[in-house]
GUZATI-387574 format. One record per residue (C-alpha): residue in one letter; x, y, z; residue number from 1. Coordinates in steps of 0.001 Angstrom, whole numbers, plus 500000, padded with zeros to 6 digits. Layout:
<recs>
A_X_Y_Z_NUM
...
</recs>
This chain:
<recs>
X_214605_403155_027041_1
X_215782_405242_030002_2
X_214449_404408_033440_3
X_215891_406231_036446_4
X_214947_405483_040040_5
X_215887_407816_042898_6
X_216228_406008_046207_7
X_216773_407685_049589_8
X_219016_405770_051971_9
X_219808_406710_055579_10
X_222899_404830_056749_11
X_224138_405060_060351_12
X_227764_405975_060910_13
X_230079_403863_063019_14
X_230287_406855_065337_15
X_229305_410497_065240_16
X_231292_412407_062633_17
X_231985_416050_063457_18
X_233895_418792_061672_19
X_234115_422535_062262_20
X_230581_423629_061445_21
X_228686_420359_061133_22
X_228165_416818_062377_23
X_226185_413673_061612_24
X_225317_410324_063175_25
X_223207_409119_060242_26
X_223975_410105_056658_27
X_221065_410372_054239_28
X_222069_410222_050584_29
X_220244_409641_047299_30
X_220994_406807_044895_31
X_220384_407184_041176_32
X_219670_403732_039740_33
X_219655_403692_035948_34
X_217775_400877_034219_35
X_217787_398919_037490_36
X_221531_398353_037231_37
X_223857_401357_036928_38
X_224306_403563_039976_39
X_225305_407012_041153_40
X_225079_408713_044539_41
X_224245_412269_045610_42
X_225760_413186_048964_43
X_225617_416612_050551_44
X_228144_418092_052946_45
X_227394_417840_056672_46
X_228410_421506_056828_47
X_227163_423111_053620_48
X_224378_420826_052403_49
X_222401_420837_050149_50
X_219359_419249_051748_51
X_218048_415894_050587_52
X_214930_417612_049222_53
X_217029_420025_047169_54
X_219098_417177_045737_55
X_215955_415189_044955_56
X_214357_418103_043088_57
X_217435_418575_040906_58
X_217716_414853_040222_59
X_214122_414891_038976_60
X_214971_417735_036617_61
X_218016_415801_035422_62
X_215876_412730_034819_63
X_213592_414795_032584_64
X_216641_416055_030684_65
X_217842_412514_030024_66
X_214411_411400_028852_67
X_214292_414309_026388_68
X_217754_413406_025076_69
X_216602_409834_024614_70
X_220101_408377_024216_71
X_222713_407680_026879_72
X_226125_408531_025454_73
X_228991_410968_025962_74
X_226758_413754_024694_75
X_224321_413006_027506_76
X_227139_413157_030066_77
X_228298_416476_028668_78
X_224759_417864_028685_79
X_224401_417061_032387_80
X_227906_418435_033006_81
X_226916_421784_031449_82
X_223522_421995_033162_83
X_222537_424267_036043_84
X_221772_421351_038346_85
X_223404_421347_041770_86
X_226843_419674_041620_87
X_225701_416787_043836_88
X_222931_415956_041362_89
X_225194_416359_038328_90
X_227737_414047_039904_91
X_225179_411321_040663_92
X_223729_411448_037161_93
X_227103_411504_035422_94
X_228214_408530_037525_95
X_225161_406518_036495_96
X_225662_407358_032815_97
X_229377_406550_032916_98
X_228702_403236_034611_99
X_226031_402549_031973_100
X_228471_403235_029140_101
X_230997_400989_030845_102
X_228557_398121_031307_103
X_227039_398291_027854_104
X_230424_398471_026105_105
X_232157_395959_028430_106
X_234939_398477_029028_107
X_236279_399766_032335_108
X_234843_403167_033314_109
X_238247_404867_033232_110
X_238846_403543_029726_111
X_235706_405336_028538_112
X_237390_408626_029522_113
X_240905_407561_028439_114
X_242273_407661_031981_115
X_244931_405467_033577_116
X_244190_402285_035496_117
X_243491_402836_039225_118
X_246526_401523_041105_119
X_248475_402547_044191_120
X_245567_404331_045893_121
X_246362_404892_049565_122
X_243709_406813_051446_123
X_243882_408658_054716_124
X_241397_407837_057481_125
X_239561_410730_059125_126
X_239288_411349_062859_127
X_236391_413724_063468_128
X_236234_416393_066153_129
X_235687_414988_069637_130
X_237226_415579_073047_131
X_241026_415863_072752_132
X_241486_412786_074952_133
X_239197_410682_072780_134
X_240695_411983_069545_135
X_244232_411139_070628_136
X_243143_407672_071673_137
X_241481_407105_068294_138
X_244600_408299_066473_139
X_246914_406071_068506_140
X_244627_403049_068079_141
X_243929_403587_064401_142
X_244990_400719_062157_143
X_245538_403176_059326_144
X_249043_404549_058701_145
X_247752_407857_057272_146
X_245363_409748_059559_147
X_243577_413007_058813_148
X_242697_414883_062002_149
X_239800_417321_061959_150
X_240455_420576_063797_151
X_238960_424034_063816_152
X_237659_424601_067345_153
X_238847_426096_070626_154
X_240314_422815_071917_155
X_242790_422306_069058_156
X_245764_423408_071122_157
X_245054_420603_073597_158
X_245905_418090_070879_159
X_249387_419420_070190_160
X_251397_417656_072890_161
X_249693_414354_072180_162
X_250228_414611_068433_163
X_253900_415368_068932_164
X_254333_411968_070616_165
X_252771_409919_067808_166
X_255607_408656_065616_167
X_254186_405641_063785_168
X_251656_407456_061574_169
X_251577_410154_058943_170
X_249256_412808_060329_171
X_247442_415348_058191_172
X_245256_418148_059542_173
X_242026_419642_058217_174
X_240736_422778_059943_175
X_237725_423158_057610_176
X_238243_426913_057626_177
X_237768_427088_061395_178
X_240898_429088_062273_179
X_241389_432827_062245_180
X_244548_434028_060506_181
X_246257_434578_063845_182
X_245370_431136_065139_183
X_246285_429527_061817_184
X_249738_431091_061919_185
X_250348_429727_065425_186
X_248917_426287_064667_187
X_250906_425910_061446_188
X_254092_426775_063316_189
X_253364_424300_066105_190
X_252241_421483_063810_191
X_255265_421874_061567_192
X_257593_421395_064544_193
X_256721_417729_064734_194
X_256554_416910_061076_195
X_253000_417591_059919_196
X_253252_418728_056325_197
X_249729_418651_054871_198
X_247213_421140_056307_199
X_243830_421542_054687_200
X_241773_424728_054693_201
X_243598_426554_057536_202
X_241234_429537_057245_203
X_238008_430347_055466_204
X_238218_431193_051783_205
X_237975_434894_052694_206
X_241625_434843_053764_207
X_243103_432552_051123_208
X_245380_435328_049889_209
X_247111_435218_053287_210
X_248049_431546_053080_211
X_251568_431996_051774_212
X_252226_434409_054632_213
X_250802_431917_057141_214
X_253296_429317_056005_215
X_256137_431640_056869_216
X_259460_429906_056259_217
X_257918_426425_056450_218
X_258539_425595_052814_219
X_257676_421922_053340_220
X_254126_422717_054437_221
X_251467_422104_051793_222
X_248177_423964_052116_223
X_245184_422183_050607_224
X_242355_424263_049168_225
X_238948_422626_049566_226
X_236090_424905_050543_227
X_235519_427566_047919_228
X_237117_425585_045110_229
X_234331_423829_043246_230
X_234960_424373_039546_231
X_237763_425089_037123_232
X_236590_428702_037119_233
X_237103_428826_040895_234
X_240567_427351_040484_235
X_241511_430016_037959_236
X_240556_432695_040494_237
X_242179_431372_043687_238
X_244261_428314_042823_239
X_247490_430299_042904_240
X_247296_430642_046691_241
X_247444_426924_047511_242
X_249813_424009_047004_243
X_247203_421256_046652_244
X_243628_421309_045342_245
X_240974_419070_046871_246
X_238748_417736_044101_247
X_235442_416258_045260_248
X_232848_414952_042836_249
X_229999_416466_044859_250
X_231583_419929_044688_251
X_232637_420003_041058_252
X_229682_418101_039617_253
X_231327_414890_038526_254
X_234335_413364_036900_255
X_234412_415482_033737_256
X_234969_418717_035649_257
X_237133_416894_038188_258
X_239560_415801_035489_259
X_239660_419318_034029_260
X_240595_420789_037416_261
X_243229_418117_038079_262
X_244902_418506_034710_263
X_245004_422280_035004_264
X_246402_422110_038542_265
X_249195_419760_037476_266
X_250005_422022_034544_267
X_250481_424826_037079_268
X_252737_422708_039292_269
X_250075_422071_041951_270
X_249215_418719_043505_271
X_245793_417102_043552_272
X_243989_415456_046469_273
X_240834_413480_045759_274
X_238366_413852_048601_275
X_234835_412718_049362_276
X_231766_413304_051478_277
X_230356_410744_053912_278
X_229159_408359_051213_279
X_229306_404771_050037_280
X_231655_403199_047524_281
X_229154_404173_044826_282
X_229862_407803_045661_283
X_233649_407472_045658_284
X_233744_405396_042461_285
X_234292_408364_040143_286
X_237267_409475_042241_287
X_238700_405965_042023_288
X_238230_406046_038242_289
X_240297_409257_037986_290
X_242878_408272_040587_291
X_245666_408382_037999_292
X_245232_412167_038055_293
X_245900_412557_041808_294
X_248778_412713_044278_295
X_246881_412242_047559_296
X_243649_410480_048502_297
X_241069_411067_051220_298
X_238443_408550_050133_299
X_237431_407037_053451_300
X_233708_407837_053219_301
X_232581_404180_053042_302
X_234745_403337_056062_303
X_232829_405854_058171_304
X_229513_404093_057503_305
X_228205_401218_059572_306
X_227687_399322_056294_307
X_228810_399964_052764_308
X_225899_399441_050382_309
X_227767_398179_047315_310
X_230659_395957_046302_311
X_233314_396347_043631_312
X_235722_398645_045472_313
X_237704_397040_048304_314
X_239664_398477_051219_315
X_242721_396796_052680_316
X_243400_399260_055472_317
X_244514_402356_053555_318
X_244804_400675_050152_319
X_241874_400880_047739_320
X_241540_398295_044992_321
X_238931_397684_042316_322
X_237518_394297_041386_323
X_238010_393060_037868_324
X_234208_392949_037728_325
X_233975_396741_038223_326
X_232799_397109_034615_327
X_229440_398827_034970_328
X_230433_400299_038317_329
X_229906_399090_041901_330
X_226966_396737_042356_331
X_224357_397442_045011_332
X_224081_395017_047915_333
X_220318_394906_047700_334
X_219778_393279_051093_335
X_221862_396032_052742_336
X_220201_398852_050822_337
X_216755_397588_051798_338
X_217656_398001_055489_339
X_218336_401681_055039_340
X_215778_402815_052481_341
X_213960_405861_053791_342
X_210567_406801_052370_343
</recs>
């Protein structure tokens, strides 16, 4: 018997999270709870959405699909993967099914998909857009050795001198497509002068063909393609213009498509970064399961929340580890979830 509950949770953030084009102080996501035990999470982008109502409607359609199939197996995962549901809904449903298969077979989730064991995962920690003074203070005081700094507004240049004086951290930059080509060229030049090598989405996708020109002679710079790359089909159209692809479960629709993109990118000599939305450890679980397919990690979503709502994936500063009891996926902390359920 298949029983799927959809639960809306609104979790406050530790502090307002802002990027070029969007911000949030409370993040409202949807949990898919399969047979009262196996979980997935649908989380929209603070910039692009979709809305909670849109995700809910698609999850209801997906629930009907699963009930018609009647059996939860790899065929059910593939049916959801091939459906027209929004990627956030596909991802949440695939996660719940994969965790179900793991729990019922007593095998680790990554073993179900014949992937390597998650080890050596070191995530960056994101500093959202704020006043330059506050951002620099947060970077300097961060306990995390790898910091991703959000940029993409008119005050970016005011960060440059301060960033040049920070020597004890690896700094990465994400402009979220907020720079023009002219500004991107100047910012890339300035950032490269003091050792920043990873720059994500320097311009909107409209100018991706200009990225190699924007790098100029800075051969050590790696441009990460995020916005506009959702599926393997997208990669085949524009992947040639980047050095690193950002694979997010909520963009590609879950781990099956995520693995396809990662394997193709590596075949082409590209690197893979696993990213996330502002979501709990339930949401990032699929990325942890496929971590053997990645070179870089930006899986700090649970660290941005006031409370994580599940256990099974642990953070030790930048290092992410999975409990031996992760079979069946992360387990909900029911008393925490109940605080944030939103009708």
